[in-house]
BAKE-817751 format. One record per atom (N, C-alpha, C): residue number from 1; atom name; x, y, z. Coordinates in nm, 2 decimals, always signed. Last residue first. Example, Ala and Ser with C-alpha at 12.3 -4.5 7.8 and 13.67 -1.06 7.14 Angstrom:
# BAKE-817751
ATOM_seq_atom_x_y_z
ATOM_2_N_+1.28_-0.22_+0.71
ATOM_2_CA_+1.37_-0.11_+0.71
ATOM_2_C_+1.29_+0.00_+0.79
ATOM_1_N_+1.32_-0.57_+0.78
ATOM_1_CA_+1.23_-0.45_+0.78
ATOM_1_C_+1.32_-0.33_+0.78
//
This chain:
# BAKE-817751
ATOM_seq_atom_x_y_z
ATOM_140_N_+1.96_+6.50_+4.21
ATOM_140_CA_+1.82_+6.49_+4.27
ATOM_140_C_+1.80_+6.61_+4.36
ATOM_139_N_+2.12_+6.57_+3.90
ATOM_139_CA_+2.12_+6.59_+4.05
ATOM_139_C_+1.97_+6.58_+4.10
ATOM_138_N_+2.16_+6.35_+3.65
ATOM_138_CA_+2.08_+6.46_+3.69
ATOM_138_C_+2.07_+6.46_+3.84
ATOM_137_N_+2.36_+6.22_+3.40
ATOM_137_CA_+2.34_+6.23_+3.55
ATOM_137_C_+2.27_+6.36_+3.58
ATOM_136_N_+2.36_+6.02_+3.13
ATOM_136_CA_+2.33_+6.15_+3.17
ATOM_136_C_+2.30_+6.14_+3.32
ATOM_135_N_+2.58_+5.81_+2.97
ATOM_135_CA_+2.50_+5.82_+3.09
ATOM_135_C_+2.48_+5.97_+3.13
ATOM_134_N_+2.66_+5.62_+2.70
ATOM_134_CA_+2.64_+5.75_+2.74
ATOM_134_C_+2.54_+5.75_+2.86
ATOM_133_N_+2.88_+5.40_+2.53
ATOM_133_CA_+2.79_+5.42_+2.65
ATOM_133_C_+2.78_+5.57_+2.67
ATOM_132_N_+3.03_+5.39_+2.31
ATOM_132_CA_+2.97_+5.26_+2.35
ATOM_132_C_+2.88_+5.28_+2.47
ATOM_131_N_+3.14_+5.57_+2.02
ATOM_131_CA_+3.07_+5.57_+2.15
ATOM_131_C_+3.01_+5.43_+2.18
ATOM_130_N_+3.45_+5.54_+1.87
ATOM_130_CA_+3.31_+5.49_+1.86
ATOM_130_C_+3.25_+5.50_+2.00
ATOM_129_N_+3.67_+5.79_+1.75
ATOM_129_CA_+3.63_+5.70_+1.86
ATOM_129_C_+3.48_+5.66_+1.84
ATOM_128_N_+3.95_+5.88_+1.55
ATOM_128_CA_+3.80_+5.85_+1.56
ATOM_128_C_+3.77_+5.75_+1.67
ATOM_127_N_+4.22_+5.90_+1.50
ATOM_127_CA_+4.14_+6.02_+1.52
ATOM_127_C_+4.00_+6.00_+1.55
ATOM_126_N_+4.33_+5.64_+1.48
ATOM_126_CA_+4.40_+5.74_+1.56
ATOM_126_C_+4.32_+5.87_+1.59
ATOM_125_N_+4.03_+5.44_+1.50
ATOM_125_CA_+4.17_+5.47_+1.45
ATOM_125_C_+4.22_+5.58_+1.53
ATOM_124_N_+3.86_+5.38_+1.70
ATOM_124_CA_+3.84_+5.31_+1.57
ATOM_124_C_+3.97_+5.32_+1.49
ATOM_123_N_+3.86_+5.34_+2.05
ATOM_123_CA_+3.92_+5.40_+1.93
ATOM_123_C_+3.89_+5.31_+1.80
ATOM_122_N_+3.56_+5.37_+2.24
ATOM_122_CA_+3.69_+5.30_+2.21
ATOM_122_C_+3.73_+5.35_+2.07
ATOM_121_N_+3.40_+5.54_+2.52
ATOM_121_CA_+3.42_+5.51_+2.38
ATOM_121_C_+3.55_+5.43_+2.36
ATOM_120_N_+3.16_+5.69_+2.73
ATOM_120_CA_+3.26_+5.59_+2.72
ATOM_120_C_+3.27_+5.55_+2.57
ATOM_119_N_+3.06_+5.96_+2.92
ATOM_119_CA_+3.07_+5.90_+2.79
ATOM_119_C_+3.18_+5.80_+2.79
ATOM_118_N_+2.85_+6.14_+3.13
ATOM_118_CA_+2.95_+6.03_+3.13
ATOM_118_C_+2.95_+5.97_+2.99
ATOM_117_N_+2.77_+6.46_+3.23
ATOM_117_CA_+2.76_+6.37_+3.12
ATOM_117_C_+2.88_+6.27_+3.13
ATOM_116_N_+2.57_+6.61_+3.48
ATOM_116_CA_+2.70_+6.56_+3.44
ATOM_116_C_+2.68_+6.46_+3.32
ATOM_115_N_+2.39_+6.87_+3.62
ATOM_115_CA_+2.40_+6.78_+3.51
ATOM_115_C_+2.54_+6.74_+3.48
ATOM_114_N_+2.38_+7.09_+3.80
ATOM_114_CA_+2.29_+6.97_+3.82
ATOM_114_C_+2.30_+6.87_+3.72
ATOM_113_N_+2.56_+7.28_+3.72
ATOM_113_CA_+2.57_+7.23_+3.86
ATOM_113_C_+2.48_+7.11_+3.89
ATOM_112_N_+2.64_+7.15_+3.39
ATOM_112_CA_+2.60_+7.26_+3.48
ATOM_112_C_+2.59_+7.20_+3.62
ATOM_111_N_+2.82_+6.96_+3.30
ATOM_111_CA_+2.76_+7.05_+3.20
ATOM_111_C_+2.70_+7.17_+3.27
ATOM_110_N_+3.11_+6.80_+3.37
ATOM_110_CA_+3.01_+6.88_+3.43
ATOM_110_C_+2.95_+6.98_+3.33
ATOM_109_N_+3.19_+6.49_+3.25
ATOM_109_CA_+3.20_+6.63_+3.22
ATOM_109_C_+3.08_+6.70_+3.29
ATOM_108_N_+3.39_+6.22_+3.23
ATOM_108_CA_+3.29_+6.28_+3.31
ATOM_108_C_+3.30_+6.42_+3.29
ATOM_107_N_+3.49_+5.97_+2.99
ATOM_107_CA_+3.49_+6.11_+3.04
ATOM_107_C_+3.37_+6.13_+3.13
ATOM_106_N_+3.69_+5.70_+2.91
ATOM_106_CA_+3.57_+5.75_+2.96
ATOM_106_C_+3.59_+5.89_+3.01
ATOM_105_N_+3.81_+5.45_+2.68
ATOM_105_CA_+3.83_+5.57_+2.75
ATOM_105_C_+3.69_+5.62_+2.80
ATOM_104_N_+3.95_+5.13_+2.61
ATOM_104_CA_+3.83_+5.21_+2.64
ATOM_104_C_+3.87_+5.34_+2.72
ATOM_103_N_+4.12_+4.93_+2.56
ATOM_103_CA_+4.14_+5.05_+2.49
ATOM_103_C_+4.03_+5.15_+2.51
ATOM_102_N_+4.23_+4.76_+2.86
ATOM_102_CA_+4.14_+4.78_+2.75
ATOM_102_C_+4.19_+4.90_+2.67
ATOM_101_N_+4.40_+4.75_+3.08
ATOM_101_CA_+4.38_+4.63_+3.00
ATOM_101_C_+4.27_+4.64_+2.90
ATOM_100_N_+4.23_+5.02_+3.24
ATOM_100_CA_+4.34_+4.93_+3.22
ATOM_100_C_+4.30_+4.81_+3.15
ATOM_99_N_+4.06_+5.29_+3.10
ATOM_99_CA_+4.04_+5.16_+3.17
ATOM_99_C_+4.16_+5.07_+3.14
ATOM_98_N_+4.11_+5.62_+3.17
ATOM_98_CA_+4.16_+5.51_+3.09
ATOM_98_C_+4.14_+5.38_+3.16
ATOM_97_N_+3.92_+5.91_+3.20
ATOM_97_CA_+3.96_+5.78_+3.26
ATOM_97_C_+4.01_+5.69_+3.15
ATOM_96_N_+3.92_+6.26_+3.26
ATOM_96_CA_+3.93_+6.15_+3.16
ATOM_96_C_+3.97_+6.02_+3.24
ATOM_95_N_+3.70_+6.52_+3.37
ATOM_95_CA_+3.81_+6.43_+3.39
ATOM_95_C_+3.80_+6.31_+3.30
ATOM_94_N_+3.60_+6.86_+3.38
ATOM_94_CA_+3.62_+6.74_+3.30
ATOM_94_C_+3.73_+6.65_+3.36
ATOM_93_N_+3.60_+7.09_+3.54
ATOM_93_CA_+3.47_+7.04_+3.49
ATOM_93_C_+3.48_+6.90_+3.41
ATOM_92_N_+3.85_+7.18_+3.60
ATOM_92_CA_+3.75_+7.16_+3.71
ATOM_92_C_+3.62_+7.10_+3.67
ATOM_91_N_+4.04_+6.98_+3.37
ATOM_91_CA_+4.01_+7.11_+3.44
ATOM_91_C_+3.91_+7.08_+3.55
ATOM_90_N_+4.13_+6.72_+3.36
ATOM_90_CA_+4.17_+6.82_+3.26
ATOM_90_C_+4.16_+6.96_+3.31
ATOM_89_N_+4.22_+6.49_+3.60
ATOM_89_CA_+4.13_+6.60_+3.57
ATOM_89_C_+4.20_+6.69_+3.46
ATOM_88_N_+4.25_+6.14_+3.54
ATOM_88_CA_+4.30_+6.27_+3.58
ATOM_88_C_+4.21_+6.38_+3.53
ATOM_87_N_+4.27_+5.79_+3.61
ATOM_87_CA_+4.21_+5.91_+3.56
ATOM_87_C_+4.28_+6.03_+3.61
ATOM_86_N_+4.28_+5.44_+3.55
ATOM_86_CA_+4.35_+5.56_+3.60
ATOM_86_C_+4.28_+5.68_+3.53
ATOM_85_N_+4.11_+5.14_+3.66
ATOM_85_CA_+4.15_+5.25_+3.56
ATOM_85_C_+4.23_+5.35_+3.63
ATOM_84_N_+3.99_+4.80_+3.66
ATOM_84_CA_+4.06_+4.92_+3.72
ATOM_84_C_+4.09_+5.02_+3.61
ATOM_83_N_+3.71_+4.59_+3.71
ATOM_83_CA_+3.81_+4.65_+3.63
ATOM_83_C_+3.88_+4.76_+3.71
ATOM_82_N_+3.50_+4.30_+3.72
ATOM_82_CA_+3.57_+4.41_+3.79
ATOM_82_C_+3.68_+4.46_+3.70
ATOM_81_N_+3.21_+4.10_+3.73
ATOM_81_CA_+3.31_+4.16_+3.65
ATOM_81_C_+3.38_+4.27_+3.74
ATOM_80_N_+3.00_+4.01_+3.87
ATOM_80_CA_+3.13_+3.95_+3.90
ATOM_80_C_+3.24_+4.01_+3.83
ATOM_79_N_+2.77_+4.14_+3.83
ATOM_79_CA_+2.79_+4.03_+3.74
ATOM_79_C_+2.92_+3.95_+3.78
ATOM_78_N_+2.78_+4.36_+3.98
ATOM_78_CA_+2.71_+4.25_+4.04
ATOM_78_C_+2.72_+4.13_+3.95
ATOM_77_N_+3.11_+4.50_+3.96
ATOM_77_CA_+2.98_+4.49_+3.91
ATOM_77_C_+2.91_+4.36_+3.98
ATOM_76_N_+3.34_+4.74_+4.05
ATOM_76_CA_+3.30_+4.60_+4.08
ATOM_76_C_+3.15_+4.59_+4.05
ATOM_75_N_+3.63_+4.92_+3.99
ATOM_75_CA_+3.49_+4.90_+3.95
ATOM_75_C_+3.45_+4.76_+3.97
ATOM_74_N_+3.86_+5.17_+4.08
ATOM_74_CA_+3.83_+5.03_+4.08
ATOM_74_C_+3.68_+5.01_+4.07
ATOM_73_N_+4.09_+5.41_+3.99
ATOM_73_CA_+3.95_+5.38_+4.00
ATOM_73_C_+3.94_+5.23_+3.99
ATOM_72_N_+4.31_+5.68_+4.08
ATOM_72_CA_+4.29_+5.55_+4.04
ATOM_72_C_+4.14_+5.51_+4.06
ATOM_71_N_+4.47_+5.98_+3.97
ATOM_71_CA_+4.36_+5.92_+4.05
ATOM_71_C_+4.34_+5.78_+3.99
ATOM_70_N_+4.81_+6.08_+4.02
ATOM_70_CA_+4.69_+6.05_+3.93
ATOM_70_C_+4.59_+5.99_+4.03
ATOM_69_N_+5.07_+6.11_+4.13
ATOM_69_CA_+4.98_+6.23_+4.11
ATOM_69_C_+4.87_+6.20_+4.01
ATOM_68_N_+5.22_+5.90_+4.21
ATOM_68_CA_+5.22_+5.93_+4.06
ATOM_68_C_+5.13_+6.05_+4.03
ATOM_67_N_+5.19_+5.92_+4.49
ATOM_67_CA_+5.32_+5.90_+4.43
ATOM_67_C_+5.33_+5.94_+4.28
ATOM_66_N_+4.92_+5.94_+4.53
ATOM_66_CA_+5.00_+6.06_+4.56
ATOM_66_C_+5.14_+6.04_+4.49
ATOM_65_N_+4.65_+5.85_+4.39
ATOM_65_CA_+4.78_+5.79_+4.40
ATOM_65_C_+4.88_+5.91_+4.41
ATOM_64_N_+4.33_+5.88_+4.52
ATOM_64_CA_+4.45_+5.95_+4.46
ATOM_64_C_+4.57_+5.87_+4.49
ATOM_63_N_+4.05_+5.69_+4.43
ATOM_63_CA_+4.15_+5.72_+4.52
ATOM_63_C_+4.26_+5.79_+4.45
ATOM_62_N_+3.72_+5.56_+4.39
ATOM_62_CA_+3.82_+5.65_+4.34
ATOM_62_C_+3.92_+5.68_+4.46
ATOM_61_N_+3.53_+5.28_+4.33
ATOM_61_CA_+3.61_+5.35_+4.43
ATOM_61_C_+3.72_+5.43_+4.36
ATOM_60_N_+3.20_+5.16_+4.27
ATOM_60_CA_+3.33_+5.21_+4.23
ATOM_60_C_+3.40_+5.28_+4.34
ATOM_59_N_+2.97_+4.91_+4.23
ATOM_59_CA_+3.03_+4.99_+4.33
ATOM_59_C_+3.17_+5.03_+4.27
ATOM_58_N_+2.65_+4.83_+4.07
ATOM_58_CA_+2.80_+4.83_+4.08
ATOM_58_C_+2.84_+4.92_+4.19
ATOM_57_N_+2.39_+4.65_+3.90
ATOM_57_CA_+2.44_+4.73_+4.01
ATOM_57_C_+2.59_+4.72_+4.01
ATOM_56_N_+2.13_+4.61_+3.66
ATOM_56_CA_+2.27_+4.61_+3.69
ATOM_56_C_+2.29_+4.69_+3.82
ATOM_55_N_+1.89_+4.43_+3.45
ATOM_55_CA_+1.93_+4.52_+3.56
ATOM_55_C_+2.08_+4.51_+3.59
ATOM_54_N_+1.84_+4.43_+3.09
ATOM_54_CA_+1.84_+4.37_+3.23
ATOM_54_C_+1.88_+4.48_+3.33
ATOM_53_N_+1.81_+4.56_+2.85
ATOM_53_CA_+1.89_+4.44_+2.85
ATOM_53_C_+1.89_+4.37_+2.99
ATOM_52_N_+1.70_+4.80_+2.91
ATOM_52_CA_+1.62_+4.71_+2.83
ATOM_52_C_+1.69_+4.57_+2.82
ATOM_51_N_+1.79_+4.85_+3.26
ATOM_51_CA_+1.80_+4.87_+3.12
ATOM_51_C_+1.72_+4.77_+3.04
ATOM_50_N_+1.81_+4.99_+3.56
ATOM_50_CA_+1.72_+4.90_+3.48
ATOM_50_C_+1.74_+4.94_+3.34
ATOM_49_N_+2.06_+5.02_+3.81
ATOM_49_CA_+1.99_+5.06_+3.69
ATOM_49_C_+1.91_+4.95_+3.63
ATOM_48_N_+2.25_+5.16_+4.07
ATOM_48_CA_+2.17_+5.05_+4.02
ATOM_48_C_+2.09_+5.11_+3.91
ATOM_47_N_+2.57_+5.25_+4.22
ATOM_47_CA_+2.45_+5.27_+4.13
ATOM_47_C_+2.37_+5.14_+4.11
ATOM_46_N_+2.81_+5.43_+4.39
ATOM_46_CA_+2.72_+5.32_+4.39
ATOM_46_C_+2.60_+5.35_+4.30
ATOM_45_N_+3.13_+5.54_+4.44
ATOM_45_CA_+3.02_+5.55_+4.35
ATOM_45_C_+2.94_+5.42_+4.35
ATOM_44_N_+3.33_+5.70_+4.68
ATOM_44_CA_+3.26_+5.58_+4.63
ATOM_44_C_+3.15_+5.62_+4.54
ATOM_43_N_+3.64_+5.84_+4.72
ATOM_43_CA_+3.51_+5.87_+4.68
ATOM_43_C_+3.45_+5.74_+4.62
ATOM_42_N_+3.88_+5.87_+4.99
ATOM_42_CA_+3.82_+5.80_+4.88
ATOM_42_C_+3.68_+5.86_+4.84
ATOM_41_N_+3.95_+6.03_+5.20
ATOM_41_CA_+4.06_+5.97_+5.12
ATOM_41_C_+4.01_+5.90_+4.99
ATOM_40_N_+3.77_+6.13_+5.38
ATOM_40_CA_+3.79_+6.20_+5.25
ATOM_40_C_+3.90_+6.15_+5.17
ATOM_39_N_+3.76_+5.94_+5.58
ATOM_39_CA_+3.84_+6.06_+5.61
ATOM_39_C_+3.86_+6.14_+5.48
ATOM_38_N_+3.61_+5.73_+5.44
ATOM_38_CA_+3.73_+5.71_+5.51
ATOM_38_C_+3.82_+5.84_+5.51
ATOM_37_N_+3.44_+5.89_+5.16
ATOM_37_CA_+3.46_+5.79_+5.26
ATOM_37_C_+3.60_+5.79_+5.32
ATOM_36_N_+3.18_+6.06_+4.99
ATOM_36_CA_+3.31_+6.06_+5.04
ATOM_36_C_+3.32_+5.95_+5.15
ATOM_35_N_+2.98_+5.94_+4.71
ATOM_35_CA_+3.00_+5.98_+4.85
ATOM_35_C_+3.14_+5.98_+4.89
ATOM_34_N_+2.74_+5.94_+4.47
ATOM_34_CA_+2.88_+5.96_+4.49
ATOM_34_C_+2.89_+6.01_+4.63
ATOM_33_N_+2.48_+5.73_+4.36
ATOM_33_CA_+2.53_+5.82_+4.47
ATOM_33_C_+2.68_+5.82_+4.47
ATOM_32_N_+2.21_+5.68_+4.13
ATOM_32_CA_+2.35_+5.66_+4.17
ATOM_32_C_+2.38_+5.76_+4.28
ATOM_31_N_+1.96_+5.50_+3.94
ATOM_31_CA_+2.00_+5.60_+4.05
ATOM_31_C_+2.14_+5.57_+4.09
ATOM_30_N_+1.83_+5.48_+3.61
ATOM_30_CA_+1.88_+5.43_+3.73
ATOM_30_C_+1.90_+5.54_+3.83
ATOM_29_N_+1.72_+5.36_+3.29
ATOM_29_CA_+1.73_+5.46_+3.39
ATOM_29_C_+1.78_+5.39_+3.52
ATOM_28_N_+1.79_+5.29_+2.94
ATOM_28_CA_+1.75_+5.26_+3.07
ATOM_28_C_+1.76_+5.38_+3.16
ATOM_27_N_+1.86_+5.10_+2.64
ATOM_27_CA_+1.83_+5.22_+2.71
ATOM_27_C_+1.79_+5.19_+2.85
ATOM_26_N_+2.07_+4.95_+2.39
ATOM_26_CA_+1.99_+4.94_+2.51
ATOM_26_C_+1.97_+5.08_+2.56
ATOM_25_N_+2.21_+4.74_+2.14
ATOM_25_CA_+2.15_+4.86_+2.18
ATOM_25_C_+2.06_+4.85_+2.30
ATOM_24_N_+2.47_+4.51_+2.25
ATOM_24_CA_+2.35_+4.54_+2.17
ATOM_24_C_+2.30_+4.68_+2.22
ATOM_23_N_+2.83_+4.56_+2.26
ATOM_23_CA_+2.69_+4.53_+2.32
ATOM_23_C_+2.59_+4.56_+2.21
ATOM_22_N_+3.08_+4.59_+2.14
ATOM_22_CA_+3.07_+4.55_+2.28
ATOM_22_C_+2.93_+4.51_+2.33
ATOM_21_N_+3.05_+4.69_+1.89
ATOM_21_CA_+3.12_+4.56_+1.90
ATOM_21_C_+3.11_+4.50_+2.04
ATOM_20_N_+2.72_+4.83_+1.93
ATOM_20_CA_+2.86_+4.84_+1.90
ATOM_20_C_+2.92_+4.70_+1.91
ATOM_19_N_+2.44_+5.03_+1.97
ATOM_19_CA_+2.49_+4.90_+1.92
ATOM_19_C_+2.64_+4.92_+1.89
ATOM_18_N_+2.46_+5.25_+2.26
ATOM_18_CA_+2.44_+5.22_+2.11
ATOM_18_C_+2.49_+5.08_+2.08
ATOM_17_N_+2.29_+5.31_+2.54
ATOM_17_CA_+2.40_+5.22_+2.49
ATOM_17_C_+2.37_+5.19_+2.34
ATOM_16_N_+2.21_+5.54_+2.77
ATOM_16_CA_+2.20_+5.51_+2.62
ATOM_16_C_+2.32_+5.43_+2.58
ATOM_15_N_+2.05_+5.61_+3.08
ATOM_15_CA_+2.15_+5.54_+3.00
ATOM_15_C_+2.11_+5.53_+2.85
ATOM_14_N_+2.03_+5.84_+3.32
ATOM_14_CA_+1.96_+5.80_+3.20
ATOM_14_C_+2.07_+5.74_+3.11
ATOM_13_N_+1.99_+5.87_+3.68
ATOM_13_CA_+2.07_+5.83_+3.56
ATOM_13_C_+1.99_+5.79_+3.44
ATOM_12_N_+1.99_+6.09_+3.94
ATOM_12_CA_+1.91_+6.01_+3.86
ATOM_12_C_+1.99_+5.99_+3.73
ATOM_11_N_+2.20_+6.11_+4.24
ATOM_11_CA_+2.18_+6.14_+4.09
ATOM_11_C_+2.07_+6.04_+4.04
ATOM_10_N_+2.34_+6.26_+4.52
ATOM_10_CA_+2.25_+6.16_+4.47
ATOM_10_C_+2.21_+6.21_+4.33
ATOM_9_N_+2.69_+6.35_+4.58
ATOM_9_CA_+2.54_+6.36_+4.60
ATOM_9_C_+2.47_+6.25_+4.53
ATOM_8_N_+2.96_+6.47_+4.41
ATOM_8_CA_+2.91_+6.43_+4.54
ATOM_8_C_+2.76_+6.45_+4.55
ATOM_7_N_+3.06_+6.59_+4.18
ATOM_7_CA_+2.99_+6.47_+4.17
ATOM_7_C_+2.92_+6.42_+4.30
ATOM_6_N_+3.20_+6.82_+4.25
ATOM_6_CA_+3.09_+6.83_+4.16
ATOM_6_C_+3.01_+6.71_+4.14
ATOM_5_N_+3.42_+6.71_+4.41
ATOM_5_CA_+3.31_+6.78_+4.47
ATOM_5_C_+3.18_+6.79_+4.38
ATOM_4_N_+3.65_+6.61_+4.32
ATOM_4_CA_+3.53_+6.53_+4.29
ATOM_4_C_+3.41_+6.59_+4.35
ATOM_3_N_+3.86_+6.76_+4.41
ATOM_3_CA_+3.82_+6.78_+4.27
ATOM_3_C_+3.69_+6.71_+4.24
ATOM_2_N_+3.92_+6.67_+4.66
ATOM_2_CA_+3.83_+6.79_+4.65
ATOM_2_C_+3.78_+6.81_+4.51
ATOM_1_N_+4.11_+6.49_+4.70
ATOM_1_CA_+3.98_+6.44_+4.65
ATOM_1_C_+3.88_+6.55_+4.64
//
């Protein structure tokens, strides 16, 4: 779980949700915290946000699947929605996530020591992806 070190800490969040087949356009801000848990076996992500479409809270859990050598992710929203995903690190600055039971992909990219970019998109065809969410994370 050492690979998550660049995310550990408190963040200010800036949301941009473009109009897509998944949602109407929205913008917003929030706060989030990535923290280690249970003897460094897990990383938790807790956030709350106010968007032009309403407020949101969620709790995420990252864990390493040693058997398959990938990271797993579980996401629980205050709406009652929950999802799971699998992710892996491309290098020390980027990891990709595939949301199970969807065609959605998500990336977390370290831009500098105090800025991370989260992007979520879905495929339009084999070579093109439509953005459906962008969250800029700024270290507090």
